[in-house]
Structures are given as structure tokens and as C-alpha cells.
PDB file of N, H, CA, C and O in Angstrom:
ATOM      1  N   MET A   1      13.654  42.192  64.483  1.00  0.00           N
ATOM      2  CA  MET A   1      12.552  42.725  65.149  1.00  0.00           C
ATOM      3  C   MET A   1      13.044  44.255  65.592  1.00  0.00           C
ATOM      4  O   MET A   1      14.133  44.443  66.136  1.00  0.00           O
ATOM      5  N   ILE A   2      12.244  45.163  65.336  1.00  0.00           N
ATOM      6  H   ILE A   2      11.360  45.011  64.894  1.00  0.00           H
ATOM      7  CA  ILE A   2      12.486  46.511  65.582  1.00  0.00           C
ATOM      8  C   ILE A   2      11.672  46.981  66.626  1.00  0.00           C
ATOM      9  O   ILE A   2      10.466  46.925  66.389  1.00  0.00           O
ATOM     10  N   ASN A   3      12.016  47.436  67.737  1.00  0.00           N
ATOM     11  H   ASN A   3      12.996  47.482  67.930  1.00  0.00           H
ATOM     12  CA  ASN A   3      11.122  48.145  68.784  1.00  0.00           C
ATOM     13  C   ASN A   3      10.997  49.417  68.592  1.00  0.00           C
ATOM     14  O   ASN A   3      11.952  50.143  68.316  1.00  0.00           O
ATOM     15  N   LEU A   4       9.611  49.876  68.740  1.00  0.00           N
ATOM     16  H   LEU A   4       8.835  49.286  68.964  1.00  0.00           H
ATOM     17  CA  LEU A   4       9.345  51.251  68.617  1.00  0.00           C
ATOM     18  C   LEU A   4       8.743  51.744  69.868  1.00  0.00           C
ATOM     19  O   LEU A   4       8.062  50.974  70.546  1.00  0.00           O
ATOM     20  N   LYS A   5       8.944  52.994  70.239  1.00  0.00           N
ATOM     21  H   LYS A   5       9.497  53.619  69.688  1.00  0.00           H
ATOM     22  CA  LYS A   5       8.612  53.744  71.419  1.00  0.00           C
ATOM     23  C   LYS A   5       7.323  54.766  70.909  1.00  0.00           C
ATOM     24  O   LYS A   5       7.445  55.478  69.912  1.00  0.00           O
ATOM     25  N   ILE A   6       6.221  54.738  71.640  1.00  0.00           N
ATOM     26  H   ILE A   6       6.121  54.159  72.450  1.00  0.00           H
ATOM     27  CA  ILE A   6       5.156  55.633  71.458  1.00  0.00           C
ATOM     28  C   ILE A   6       5.536  57.015  72.106  1.00  0.00           C
ATOM     29  O   ILE A   6       5.915  57.107  73.274  1.00  0.00           O
ATOM     30  N   ARG A   7       5.400  58.107  71.229  1.00  0.00           N
ATOM     31  H   ARG A   7       5.093  58.033  70.280  1.00  0.00           H
ATOM     32  CA  ARG A   7       5.773  59.370  71.929  1.00  0.00           C
ATOM     33  C   ARG A   7       4.484  60.299  71.576  1.00  0.00           C
ATOM     34  O   ARG A   7       3.731  60.077  70.628  1.00  0.00           O
ATOM     35  N   LYS A   8       4.359  61.348  72.471  1.00  0.00           N
ATOM     36  H   LYS A   8       4.971  61.528  73.241  1.00  0.00           H
ATOM     37  CA  LYS A   8       3.421  62.373  72.191  1.00  0.00           C
ATOM     38  C   LYS A   8       3.912  63.290  71.189  1.00  0.00           C
ATOM     39  O   LYS A   8       5.078  63.684  71.161  1.00  0.00           O
ATOM     40  N   LEU A   9       2.991  63.634  70.346  1.00  0.00           N
ATOM     41  H   LEU A   9       2.044  63.314  70.369  1.00  0.00           H
ATOM     42  CA  LEU A   9       3.209  64.499  69.260  1.00  0.00           C
ATOM     43  C   LEU A   9       2.083  65.572  69.253  1.00  0.00           C
ATOM     44  O   LEU A   9       1.031  65.326  68.662  1.00  0.00           O
ATOM     45  N   GLY A  10       2.256  66.639  69.830  1.00  0.00           N
ATOM     46  H   GLY A  10       3.111  66.839  70.309  1.00  0.00           H
ATOM     47  CA  GLY A  10       1.099  67.609  69.908  1.00  0.00           C
ATOM     48  C   GLY A  10      -0.070  66.977  70.756  1.00  0.00           C
ATOM     49  O   GLY A  10       0.100  66.659  71.933  1.00  0.00           O
ATOM     50  N   ASN A  11      -1.220  66.819  70.118  1.00  0.00           N
ATOM     51  H   ASN A  11      -1.358  67.077  69.162  1.00  0.00           H
ATOM     52  CA  ASN A  11      -2.420  66.218  70.809  1.00  0.00           C
ATOM     53  C   ASN A  11      -2.499  64.810  70.503  1.00  0.00           C
ATOM     54  O   ASN A  11      -3.451  64.133  70.890  1.00  0.00           O
ATOM     55  N   SER A  12      -1.468  64.300  69.773  1.00  0.00           N
ATOM     56  H   SER A  12      -0.695  64.851  69.459  1.00  0.00           H
ATOM     57  CA  SER A  12      -1.539  62.805  69.277  1.00  0.00           C
ATOM     58  C   SER A  12      -0.500  62.055  69.739  1.00  0.00           C
ATOM     59  O   SER A  12       0.430  62.548  70.378  1.00  0.00           O
ATOM     60  N   LEU A  13      -0.596  60.819  69.445  1.00  0.00           N
ATOM     61  H   LEU A  13      -1.351  60.419  68.926  1.00  0.00           H
ATOM     62  CA  LEU A  13       0.549  59.801  69.859  1.00  0.00           C
ATOM     63  C   LEU A  13       1.248  59.308  68.503  1.00  0.00           C
ATOM     64  O   LEU A  13       0.520  59.185  67.518  1.00  0.00           O
ATOM     65  N   GLY A  14       2.409  59.061  68.406  1.00  0.00           N
ATOM     66  H   GLY A  14       3.001  59.161  69.206  1.00  0.00           H
ATOM     67  CA  GLY A  14       3.001  58.601  67.260  1.00  0.00           C
ATOM     68  C   GLY A  14       4.434  57.832  67.586  1.00  0.00           C
ATOM     69  O   GLY A  14       5.011  57.808  68.673  1.00  0.00           O
ATOM     70  N   VAL A  15       4.836  57.226  66.378  1.00  0.00           N
ATOM     71  H   VAL A  15       4.367  57.246  65.495  1.00  0.00           H
ATOM     72  CA  VAL A  15       6.114  56.398  66.646  1.00  0.00           C
ATOM     73  C   VAL A  15       7.151  57.046  65.569  1.00  0.00           C
ATOM     74  O   VAL A  15       6.768  57.519  64.499  1.00  0.00           O
ATOM     75  N   VAL A  16       8.335  57.013  65.932  1.00  0.00           N
ATOM     76  H   VAL A  16       8.646  56.629  66.802  1.00  0.00           H
ATOM     77  CA  VAL A  16       9.426  57.297  65.035  1.00  0.00           C
ATOM     78  C   VAL A  16      10.058  56.093  64.400  1.00  0.00           C
ATOM     79  O   VAL A  16      10.565  55.232  65.120  1.00  0.00           O
ATOM     80  N   LEU A  17      10.058  55.992  63.185  1.00  0.00           N
ATOM     81  H   LEU A  17       9.647  56.691  62.601  1.00  0.00           H
ATOM     82  CA  LEU A  17      10.685  54.882  62.509  1.00  0.00           C
ATOM     83  C   LEU A  17      12.191  55.027  62.375  1.00  0.00           C
ATOM     84  O   LEU A  17      12.705  56.020  61.860  1.00  0.00           O
ATOM     85  N   PRO A  18      12.876  54.003  62.856  1.00  0.00           N
ATOM     86  CA  PRO A  18      14.348  54.175  62.672  1.00  0.00           C
ATOM     87  C   PRO A  18      14.707  54.029  61.069  1.00  0.00           C
ATOM     88  O   PRO A  18      13.933  53.495  60.275  1.00  0.00           O
ATOM     89  N   MET A  19      15.935  54.555  60.720  1.00  0.00           N
ATOM     90  H   MET A  19      16.564  54.989  61.365  1.00  0.00           H
ATOM     91  CA  MET A  19      16.417  54.503  59.359  1.00  0.00           C
ATOM     92  C   MET A  19      16.470  53.206  58.598  1.00  0.00           C
ATOM     93  O   MET A  19      16.432  53.155  57.368  1.00  0.00           O
ATOM     94  N   GLU A  20      16.564  52.116  59.427  1.00  0.00           N
ATOM     95  H   GLU A  20      16.595  52.158  60.426  1.00  0.00           H
ATOM     96  CA  GLU A  20      16.662  50.841  58.951  1.00  0.00           C
ATOM     97  C   GLU A  20      15.282  50.503  58.343  1.00  0.00           C
ATOM     98  O   GLU A  20      15.170  50.000  57.226  1.00  0.00           O
ATOM     99  N   ALA A  21      14.246  50.807  59.140  1.00  0.00           N
ATOM    100  H   ALA A  21      14.337  51.216  60.048  1.00  0.00           H
ATOM    101  CA  ALA A  21      12.792  50.538  58.640  1.00  0.00           C
ATOM    102  C   ALA A  21      12.443  51.493  57.515  1.00  0.00           C
ATOM    103  O   ALA A  21      11.746  51.065  56.595  1.00  0.00           O
ATOM    104  N   ILE A  22      12.826  52.632  57.506  1.00  0.00           N
ATOM    105  H   ILE A  22      13.392  52.980  58.253  1.00  0.00           H
ATOM    106  CA  ILE A  22      12.491  53.637  56.369  1.00  0.00           C
ATOM    107  C   ILE A  22      13.209  53.166  55.081  1.00  0.00           C
ATOM    108  O   ILE A  22      12.691  53.288  53.971  1.00  0.00           O
ATOM    109  N   SER A  23      14.426  52.625  55.288  1.00  0.00           N
ATOM    110  H   SER A  23      14.847  52.526  56.190  1.00  0.00           H
ATOM    111  CA  SER A  23      15.156  52.024  54.105  1.00  0.00           C
ATOM    112  C   SER A  23      14.503  50.771  53.567  1.00  0.00           C
ATOM    113  O   SER A  23      14.436  50.589  52.352  1.00  0.00           O
ATOM    114  N   ARG A  24      14.022  49.904  54.438  1.00  0.00           N
ATOM    115  H   ARG A  24      14.076  50.052  55.425  1.00  0.00           H
ATOM    116  CA  ARG A  24      13.332  48.609  53.939  1.00  0.00           C
ATOM    117  C   ARG A  24      11.989  48.890  53.373  1.00  0.00           C
ATOM    118  O   ARG A  24      11.512  48.223  52.454  1.00  0.00           O
ATOM    119  N   LEU A  25      11.398  49.874  53.931  1.00  0.00           N
ATOM    120  H   LEU A  25      11.784  50.415  54.677  1.00  0.00           H
ATOM    121  CA  LEU A  25      10.009  50.265  53.377  1.00  0.00           C
ATOM    122  C   LEU A  25      10.052  51.121  51.953  1.00  0.00           C
ATOM    123  O   LEU A  25       9.059  51.376  51.272  1.00  0.00           O
ATOM    124  N   HIS A  26      11.319  51.479  51.676  1.00  0.00           N
ATOM    125  H   HIS A  26      12.125  51.272  52.230  1.00  0.00           H
ATOM    126  CA  HIS A  26      11.555  52.378  50.466  1.00  0.00           C
ATOM    127  C   HIS A  26      10.606  53.578  50.431  1.00  0.00           C
ATOM    128  O   HIS A  26       9.946  53.906  49.445  1.00  0.00           O
ATOM    129  N   VAL A  27      10.611  54.200  51.623  1.00  0.00           N
ATOM    130  H   VAL A  27      11.147  53.933  52.424  1.00  0.00           H
ATOM    131  CA  VAL A  27       9.965  55.497  51.718  1.00  0.00           C
ATOM    132  C   VAL A  27      10.673  56.588  52.170  1.00  0.00           C
ATOM    133  O   VAL A  27      11.749  56.416  52.744  1.00  0.00           O
ATOM    134  N   GLU A  28      10.178  57.780  51.974  1.00  0.00           N
ATOM    135  H   GLU A  28       9.304  57.919  51.508  1.00  0.00           H
ATOM    136  CA  GLU A  28      10.907  58.939  52.384  1.00  0.00           C
ATOM    137  C   GLU A  28       9.989  59.954  53.014  1.00  0.00           C
ATOM    138  O   GLU A  28       8.771  59.772  52.992  1.00  0.00           O
ATOM    139  N   ASP A  29      10.493  60.946  53.538  1.00  0.00           N
ATOM    140  H   ASP A  29      11.481  61.094  53.556  1.00  0.00           H
ATOM    141  CA  ASP A  29       9.634  62.083  54.145  1.00  0.00           C
ATOM    142  C   ASP A  29       8.500  62.469  53.157  1.00  0.00           C
ATOM    143  O   ASP A  29       8.608  62.662  51.946  1.00  0.00           O
ATOM    144  N   GLY A  30       7.320  62.546  53.983  1.00  0.00           N
ATOM    145  H   GLY A  30       7.232  62.390  54.967  1.00  0.00           H
ATOM    146  CA  GLY A  30       5.994  62.845  53.180  1.00  0.00           C
ATOM    147  C   GLY A  30       5.338  61.888  52.574  1.00  0.00           C
ATOM    148  O   GLY A  30       4.196  62.129  52.184  1.00  0.00           O
ATOM    149  N   ASP A  31       5.902  60.635  52.373  1.00  0.00           N
ATOM    150  H   ASP A  31       6.829  60.439  52.690  1.00  0.00           H
ATOM    151  CA  ASP A  31       5.184  59.392  51.983  1.00  0.00           C
ATOM    152  C   ASP A  31       4.175  58.883  52.773  1.00  0.00           C
ATOM    153  O   ASP A  31       4.284  59.067  53.985  1.00  0.00           O
ATOM    154  N   ARG A  32       3.182  58.262  52.340  1.00  0.00           N
ATOM    155  H   ARG A  32       3.093  58.112  51.355  1.00  0.00           H
ATOM    156  CA  ARG A  32       2.073  57.628  53.055  1.00  0.00           C
ATOM    157  C   ARG A  32       2.357  56.210  53.287  1.00  0.00           C
ATOM    158  O   ARG A  32       2.935  55.516  52.451  1.00  0.00           O
ATOM    159  N   LEU A  33       1.889  55.715  54.596  1.00  0.00           N
ATOM    160  H   LEU A  33       1.419  56.279  55.276  1.00  0.00           H
ATOM    161  CA  LEU A  33       2.086  54.337  54.891  1.00  0.00           C
ATOM    162  C   LEU A  33       0.593  53.845  55.196  1.00  0.00           C
ATOM    163  O   LEU A  33      -0.272  54.637  55.570  1.00  0.00           O
ATOM    164  N   ILE A  34       0.359  52.501  55.010  1.00  0.00           N
ATOM    165  H   ILE A  34       1.061  51.858  54.705  1.00  0.00           H
ATOM    166  CA  ILE A  34      -0.898  51.884  55.352  1.00  0.00           C
ATOM    167  C   ILE A  34      -0.622  50.920  56.438  1.00  0.00           C
ATOM    168  O   ILE A  34       0.261  50.070  56.323  1.00  0.00           O
ATOM    169  N   LEU A  35      -1.379  51.039  57.514  1.00  0.00           N
ATOM    170  H   LEU A  35      -2.096  51.729  57.607  1.00  0.00           H
ATOM    171  CA  LEU A  35      -1.439  49.988  58.625  1.00  0.00           C
ATOM    172  C   LEU A  35      -2.607  49.231  58.516  1.00  0.00           C
ATOM    173  O   LEU A  35      -3.718  49.740  58.657  1.00  0.00           O
ATOM    174  N   THR A  36      -2.409  47.919  58.247  1.00  0.00           N
ATOM    175  H   THR A  36      -1.506  47.505  58.133  1.00  0.00           H
ATOM    176  CA  THR A  36      -3.468  46.870  58.086  1.00  0.00           C
ATOM    177  C   THR A  36      -3.413  45.878  59.120  1.00  0.00           C
ATOM    178  O   THR A  36      -2.327  45.472  59.534  1.00  0.00           O
ATOM    179  N   GLU A  37      -4.699  45.386  59.646  1.00  0.00           N
ATOM    180  H   GLU A  37      -5.581  45.717  59.310  1.00  0.00           H
ATOM    181  CA  GLU A  37      -4.763  44.287  60.605  1.00  0.00           C
ATOM    182  C   GLU A  37      -4.564  42.967  59.891  1.00  0.00           C
ATOM    183  O   GLU A  37      -5.050  42.717  58.788  1.00  0.00           O
ATOM    184  N   THR A  38      -3.802  42.129  60.613  1.00  0.00           N
ATOM    185  H   THR A  38      -3.408  42.332  61.509  1.00  0.00           H
ATOM    186  CA  THR A  38      -3.473  40.748  60.006  1.00  0.00           C
ATOM    187  C   THR A  38      -4.565  39.713  60.503  1.00  0.00           C
ATOM    188  O   THR A  38      -5.176  40.017  61.527  1.00  0.00           O
ATOM    189  N   PRO A  39      -4.829  38.667  59.952  1.00  0.00           N
ATOM    190  CA  PRO A  39      -5.728  37.552  60.508  1.00  0.00           C
ATOM    191  C   PRO A  39      -5.276  37.059  61.829  1.00  0.00           C
ATOM    192  O   PRO A  39      -6.047  36.490  62.601  1.00  0.00           O
ATOM    193  N   GLU A  40      -3.983  37.283  62.099  1.00  0.00           N
ATOM    194  H   GLU A  40      -3.356  37.744  61.471  1.00  0.00           H
ATOM    195  CA  GLU A  40      -3.549  36.775  63.403  1.00  0.00           C
ATOM    196  C   GLU A  40      -3.602  37.623  64.519  1.00  0.00           C
ATOM    197  O   GLU A  40      -3.220  37.245  65.626  1.00  0.00           O
ATOM    198  N   GLY A  41      -4.127  38.941  64.267  1.00  0.00           N
ATOM    199  H   GLY A  41      -4.438  39.248  63.367  1.00  0.00           H
ATOM    200  CA  GLY A  41      -4.427  39.902  65.215  1.00  0.00           C
ATOM    201  C   GLY A  41      -3.349  40.985  65.301  1.00  0.00           C
ATOM    202  O   GLY A  41      -3.458  42.002  65.985  1.00  0.00           O
ATOM    203  N   GLY A  42      -2.371  40.690  64.593  1.00  0.00           N
ATOM    204  H   GLY A  42      -2.281  39.863  64.037  1.00  0.00           H
ATOM    205  CA  GLY A  42      -1.266  41.756  64.551  1.00  0.00           C
ATOM    206  C   GLY A  42      -1.521  42.828  63.527  1.00  0.00           C
ATOM    207  O   GLY A  42      -2.635  43.009  63.037  1.00  0.00           O
ATOM    208  N   TYR A  43      -0.471  43.522  63.224  1.00  0.00           N
ATOM    209  H   TYR A  43       0.434  43.375  63.622  1.00  0.00           H
ATOM    210  CA  TYR A  43      -0.716  44.774  62.213  1.00  0.00           C
ATOM    211  C   TYR A  43       0.585  44.523  61.110  1.00  0.00           C
ATOM    212  O   TYR A  43       1.589  43.882  61.418  1.00  0.00           O
ATOM    213  N   ARG A  44       0.371  45.131  59.816  1.00  0.00           N
ATOM    214  H   ARG A  44      -0.445  45.651  59.565  1.00  0.00           H
ATOM    215  CA  ARG A  44       1.351  45.130  58.923  1.00  0.00           C
ATOM    216  C   ARG A  44       1.363  46.544  58.472  1.00  0.00           C
ATOM    217  O   ARG A  44       0.320  47.161  58.253  1.00  0.00           O
ATOM    218  N   LEU A  45       2.615  47.083  58.327  1.00  0.00           N
ATOM    219  H   LEU A  45       3.462  46.582  58.505  1.00  0.00           H
ATOM    220  CA  LEU A  45       2.954  48.459  57.772  1.00  0.00           C
ATOM    221  C   LEU A  45       3.348  48.354  56.414  1.00  0.00           C
ATOM    222  O   LEU A  45       4.271  47.579  56.164  1.00  0.00           O
ATOM    223  N   THR A  46       2.801  49.014  55.458  1.00  0.00           N
ATOM    224  H   THR A  46       2.051  49.644  55.661  1.00  0.00           H
ATOM    225  CA  THR A  46       3.272  48.859  54.026  1.00  0.00           C
ATOM    226  C   THR A  46       3.332  50.355  53.376  1.00  0.00           C
ATOM    227  O   THR A  46       2.663  51.257  53.880  1.00  0.00           O
ATOM    228  N   PRO A  47       3.995  50.539  52.465  1.00  0.00           N
ATOM    229  CA  PRO A  47       3.968  51.813  51.745  1.00  0.00           C
ATOM    230  C   PRO A  47       2.568  51.918  50.903  1.00  0.00           C
ATOM    231  O   PRO A  47       2.064  50.903  50.422  1.00  0.00           O
ATOM    232  N   TYR A  48       2.021  53.107  50.769  1.00  0.00           N
ATOM    233  H   TYR A  48       2.430  53.931  51.160  1.00  0.00           H
ATOM    234  CA  TYR A  48       0.884  53.470  50.247  1.00  0.00           C
ATOM    235  C   TYR A  48       1.030  53.084  48.536  1.00  0.00           C
ATOM    236  O   TYR A  48       1.996  53.435  47.859  1.00  0.00           O
ATOM    237  N   ASP A  49      -0.011  52.381  48.070  1.00  0.00           N
ATOM    238  H   ASP A  49      -0.797  52.096  48.620  1.00  0.00           H
ATOM    239  CA  ASP A  49      -0.062  52.004  46.706  1.00  0.00           C
ATOM    240  C   ASP A  49      -1.306  52.521  46.114  1.00  0.00           C
ATOM    241  O   ASP A  49      -2.366  51.964  46.399  1.00  0.00           O
ATOM    242  N   PRO A  50      -1.282  53.556  45.301  1.00  0.00           N
ATOM    243  CA  PRO A  50      -2.536  53.906  44.773  1.00  0.00           C
ATOM    244  C   PRO A  50      -3.330  52.969  43.852  1.00  0.00           C
ATOM    245  O   PRO A  50      -4.561  52.982  43.823  1.00  0.00           O
ATOM    246  N   GLU A  51      -2.600  52.183  43.128  1.00  0.00           N
ATOM    247  H   GLU A  51      -1.600  52.172  43.151  1.00  0.00           H
ATOM    248  CA  GLU A  51      -3.180  51.169  42.230  1.00  0.00           C
ATOM    249  C   GLU A  51      -3.848  50.108  43.180  1.00  0.00           C
ATOM    250  O   GLU A  51      -4.916  49.644  42.781  1.00  0.00           O
ATOM    251  N   PHE A  52      -3.390  49.691  44.310  1.00  0.00           N
ATOM    252  H   PHE A  52      -2.523  50.068  44.635  1.00  0.00           H
ATOM    253  CA  PHE A  52      -3.988  48.727  45.172  1.00  0.00           C
ATOM    254  C   PHE A  52      -5.206  49.382  45.891  1.00  0.00           C
ATOM    255  O   PHE A  52      -6.179  48.677  46.157  1.00  0.00           O
ATOM    256  N   GLU A  53      -5.189  50.620  46.195  1.00  0.00           N
ATOM    257  H   GLU A  53      -4.398  51.193  45.979  1.00  0.00           H
ATOM    258  CA  GLU A  53      -6.440  51.367  46.637  1.00  0.00           C
ATOM    259  C   GLU A  53      -7.446  51.321  45.624  1.00  0.00           C
ATOM    260  O   GLU A  53      -8.586  50.972  45.931  1.00  0.00           O
ATOM    261  N   ALA A  54      -7.129  51.659  44.352  1.00  0.00           N
ATOM    262  H   ALA A  54      -6.203  51.942  44.102  1.00  0.00           H
ATOM    263  CA  ALA A  54      -8.176  51.655  43.287  1.00  0.00           C
ATOM    264  C   ALA A  54      -8.839  50.203  43.258  1.00  0.00           C
ATOM    265  O   ALA A  54     -10.058  50.073  43.147  1.00  0.00           O
ATOM    266  N   GLN A  55      -8.074  49.252  43.351  1.00  0.00           N
ATOM    267  H   GLN A  55      -7.084  49.358  43.441  1.00  0.00           H
ATOM    268  CA  GLN A  55      -8.522  47.834  43.026  1.00  0.00           C
ATOM    269  C   GLN A  55      -9.440  47.545  44.308  1.00  0.00           C
ATOM    270  O   GLN A  55     -10.473  46.897  44.145  1.00  0.00           O
ATOM    271  N   MET A  56      -9.072  48.028  45.624  1.00  0.00           N
ATOM    272  H   MET A  56      -8.233  48.555  45.756  1.00  0.00           H
ATOM    273  CA  MET A  56      -9.763  47.604  46.789  1.00  0.00           C
ATOM    274  C   MET A  56     -11.197  48.464  46.643  1.00  0.00           C
ATOM    275  O   MET A  56     -12.225  47.952  47.088  1.00  0.00           O
ATOM    276  N   LYS A  57     -11.232  49.629  46.083  1.00  0.00           N
ATOM    277  H   LYS A  57     -10.398  50.045  45.722  1.00  0.00           H
ATOM    278  CA  LYS A  57     -12.362  50.340  45.935  1.00  0.00           C
ATOM    279  C   LYS A  57     -13.424  49.633  45.030  1.00  0.00           C
ATOM    280  O   LYS A  57     -14.623  49.648  45.305  1.00  0.00           O
ATOM    281  N   LEU A  58     -12.898  49.012  43.927  1.00  0.00           N
ATOM    282  H   LEU A  58     -11.923  49.000  43.704  1.00  0.00           H
ATOM    283  CA  LEU A  58     -13.700  48.386  42.999  1.00  0.00           C
ATOM    284  C   LEU A  58     -14.235  47.029  43.670  1.00  0.00           C
ATOM    285  O   LEU A  58     -15.398  46.660  43.502  1.00  0.00           O
ATOM    286  N   ALA A  59     -13.408  46.389  44.357  1.00  0.00           N
ATOM    287  H   ALA A  59     -12.464  46.688  44.494  1.00  0.00           H
ATOM    288  CA  ALA A  59     -13.874  45.228  45.217  1.00  0.00           C
ATOM    289  C   ALA A  59     -14.873  45.523  46.235  1.00  0.00           C
ATOM    290  O   ALA A  59     -15.798  44.753  46.494  1.00  0.00           O
ATOM    291  N   GLU A  60     -14.680  46.657  46.817  1.00  0.00           N
ATOM    292  H   GLU A  60     -13.929  47.282  46.606  1.00  0.00           H
ATOM    293  CA  GLU A  60     -15.773  46.936  47.823  1.00  0.00           C
ATOM    294  C   GLU A  60     -17.081  47.388  47.200  1.00  0.00           C
ATOM    295  O   GLU A  60     -18.143  47.114  47.760  1.00  0.00           O
ATOM    296  N   GLU A  61     -17.043  48.100  46.015  1.00  0.00           N
ATOM    297  H   GLU A  61     -16.180  48.322  45.561  1.00  0.00           H
ATOM    298  CA  GLU A  61     -18.301  48.252  45.347  1.00  0.00           C
ATOM    299  C   GLU A  61     -18.901  47.115  44.910  1.00  0.00           C
ATOM    300  O   GLU A  61     -20.127  47.014  44.966  1.00  0.00           O
ATOM    301  N   GLY A  62     -18.097  46.096  44.410  1.00  0.00           N
ATOM    302  H   GLY A  62     -17.102  46.178  44.365  1.00  0.00           H
ATOM    303  CA  GLY A  62     -18.709  44.933  43.891  1.00  0.00           C
ATOM    304  C   GLY A  62     -19.375  44.098  45.195  1.00  0.00           C
ATOM    305  O   GLY A  62     -20.473  43.558  45.065  1.00  0.00           O
ATOM    306  N   MET A  63     -18.740  44.043  46.267  1.00  0.00           N
ATOM    307  H   MET A  63     -17.847  44.482  46.372  1.00  0.00           H
ATOM    308  CA  MET A  63     -19.069  43.285  47.352  1.00  0.00           C
ATOM    309  C   MET A  63     -20.449  43.988  47.920  1.00  0.00           C
ATOM    310  O   MET A  63     -21.332  43.275  48.396  1.00  0.00           O
ATOM    311  N   ALA A  64     -20.579  45.300  47.852  1.00  0.00           N
ATOM    312  H   ALA A  64     -19.861  45.879  47.465  1.00  0.00           H
ATOM    313  CA  ALA A  64     -21.764  46.070  48.265  1.00  0.00           C
ATOM    314  C   ALA A  64     -22.942  45.774  47.226  1.00  0.00           C
ATOM    315  O   ALA A  64     -24.104  45.667  47.618  1.00  0.00           O
ATOM    316  N   ARG A  65     -22.602  45.654  45.942  1.00  0.00           N
ATOM    317  H   ARG A  65     -21.659  45.741  45.623  1.00  0.00           H
ATOM    318  CA  ARG A  65     -23.683  45.470  45.105  1.00  0.00           C
ATOM    319  C   ARG A  65     -24.218  43.928  44.990  1.00  0.00           C
ATOM    320  O   ARG A  65     -25.347  43.657  44.583  1.00  0.00           O
ATOM    321  N   TYR A  66     -23.361  43.060  45.359  1.00  0.00           N
ATOM    322  H   TYR A  66     -22.443  43.280  45.691  1.00  0.00           H
ATOM    323  CA  TYR A  66     -23.715  41.714  45.359  1.00  0.00           C
ATOM    324  C   TYR A  66     -23.727  41.165  46.823  1.00  0.00           C
ATOM    325  O   TYR A  66     -23.405  39.989  46.989  1.00  0.00           O
ATOM    326  N   ARG A  67     -24.029  41.833  47.753  1.00  0.00           N
ATOM    327  H   ARG A  67     -24.291  42.789  47.618  1.00  0.00           H
ATOM    328  CA  ARG A  67     -24.080  41.705  49.086  1.00  0.00           C
ATOM    329  C   ARG A  67     -25.012  40.366  49.499  1.00  0.00           C
ATOM    330  O   ARG A  67     -24.589  39.473  50.233  1.00  0.00           O
ATOM    331  N   ASN A  68     -26.117  40.379  49.007  1.00  0.00           N
ATOM    332  H   ASN A  68     -26.461  41.105  48.410  1.00  0.00           H
ATOM    333  CA  ASN A  68     -27.054  39.432  49.351  1.00  0.00           C
ATOM    334  C   ASN A  68     -26.547  38.046  48.588  1.00  0.00           C
ATOM    335  O   ASN A  68     -26.586  36.984  49.209  1.00  0.00           O
ATOM    336  N   THR A  69     -26.127  38.091  47.380  1.00  0.00           N
ATOM    337  H   THR A  69     -26.096  38.954  46.876  1.00  0.00           H
ATOM    338  CA  THR A  69     -25.633  36.926  46.696  1.00  0.00           C
ATOM    339  C   THR A  69     -24.301  36.302  47.419  1.00  0.00           C
ATOM    340  O   THR A  69     -24.101  35.087  47.446  1.00  0.00           O
ATOM    341  N   LEU A  70     -23.491  37.174  47.950  1.00  0.00           N
ATOM    342  H   LEU A  70     -23.653  38.160  47.928  1.00  0.00           H
ATOM    343  CA  LEU A  70     -22.379  36.644  48.614  1.00  0.00           C
ATOM    344  C   LEU A  70     -22.684  36.115  50.048  1.00  0.00           C
ATOM    345  O   LEU A  70     -22.006  35.240  50.587  1.00  0.00           O
ATOM    346  N   HIS A  71     -23.698  36.683  50.585  1.00  0.00           N
ATOM    347  H   HIS A  71     -24.249  37.394  50.147  1.00  0.00           H
ATOM    348  CA  HIS A  71     -24.086  36.161  51.870  1.00  0.00           C
ATOM    349  C   HIS A  71     -24.722  34.827  51.727  1.00  0.00           C
ATOM    350  O   HIS A  71     -24.615  33.982  52.616  1.00  0.00           O
ATOM    351  N   ALA A  72     -25.426  34.601  50.557  1.00  0.00           N
ATOM    352  H   ALA A  72     -25.513  35.287  49.834  1.00  0.00           H
ATOM    353  CA  ALA A  72     -25.986  33.164  50.467  1.00  0.00           C
ATOM    354  C   ALA A  72     -24.972  32.189  49.954  1.00  0.00           C
ATOM    355  O   ALA A  72     -25.092  30.998  50.243  1.00  0.00           O
ATOM    356  N   LEU A  73     -23.953  32.626  49.190  1.00  0.00           N
ATOM    357  H   LEU A  73     -23.855  33.593  48.955  1.00  0.00           H
ATOM    358  CA  LEU A  73     -22.927  31.787  48.866  1.00  0.00           C
ATOM    359  C   LEU A  73     -21.963  31.368  50.053  1.00  0.00           C
ATOM    360  O   LEU A  73     -21.228  30.385  49.957  1.00  0.00           O
ATOM    361  N   ALA A  74     -22.012  32.182  51.191  1.00  0.00           N
ATOM    362  H   ALA A  74     -22.608  32.981  51.269  1.00  0.00           H
ATOM    363  CA  ALA A  74     -21.148  31.891  52.264  1.00  0.00           C
ATOM    364  C   ALA A  74     -21.793  30.932  53.298  1.00  0.00           C
ATOM    365  O   ALA A  74     -21.179  30.557  54.297  1.00  0.00           O
ATOM    366  N   LYS A  75     -23.109  30.539  52.996  1.00  0.00           N
ATOM    367  H   LYS A  75     -23.607  30.844  52.185  1.00  0.00           H
ATOM    368  CA  LYS A  75     -23.708  29.621  53.877  1.00  0.00           C
ATOM    369  C   LYS A  75     -23.348  28.231  53.677  1.00  0.00           C
ATOM    370  O   LYS A  75     -23.825  27.358  54.402  1.00  0.00           O
TER     371      LYS A  75
END
């Protein structure tokens, strides 16, 4: 477990990731990270993946297009 401290950065708040976390995430200065909420109510921090983003965009378009069908199937 790595403890992070929230710090004021200009008009925002941020955290500084220790080198151990940077190394394990395989990221470097200027890279993007994605913070997603987990089903348990926590959060997960992962490196940005443009291929995954493209797949999610297609999935969201499909869900929007077939919203009524998916709603009926969920019953």
C-alpha cells in the first residue's frame, strides 16, 4: 500500500506519485492516467490506453443505439 498526500497545486488539488508507483505503472512525465471507479466503491489508477478508449467509444455508441432493447433485456 502506498499512502498519498493531497497537496494544493495552484487553484487545484493534486497528489504526487512516488517513483515506486511511477515505475509499476510504466509511465513517465507527460503521460496520461485514467482514474476509474471500482464496483466496490474504490478507485483504480491505470495508464491511458488509446485502443481501450476507442473500444469504449464503440461500446457506448452501441449501448445508446440499442438502449431500449438493452433495457427490455435487463428486466
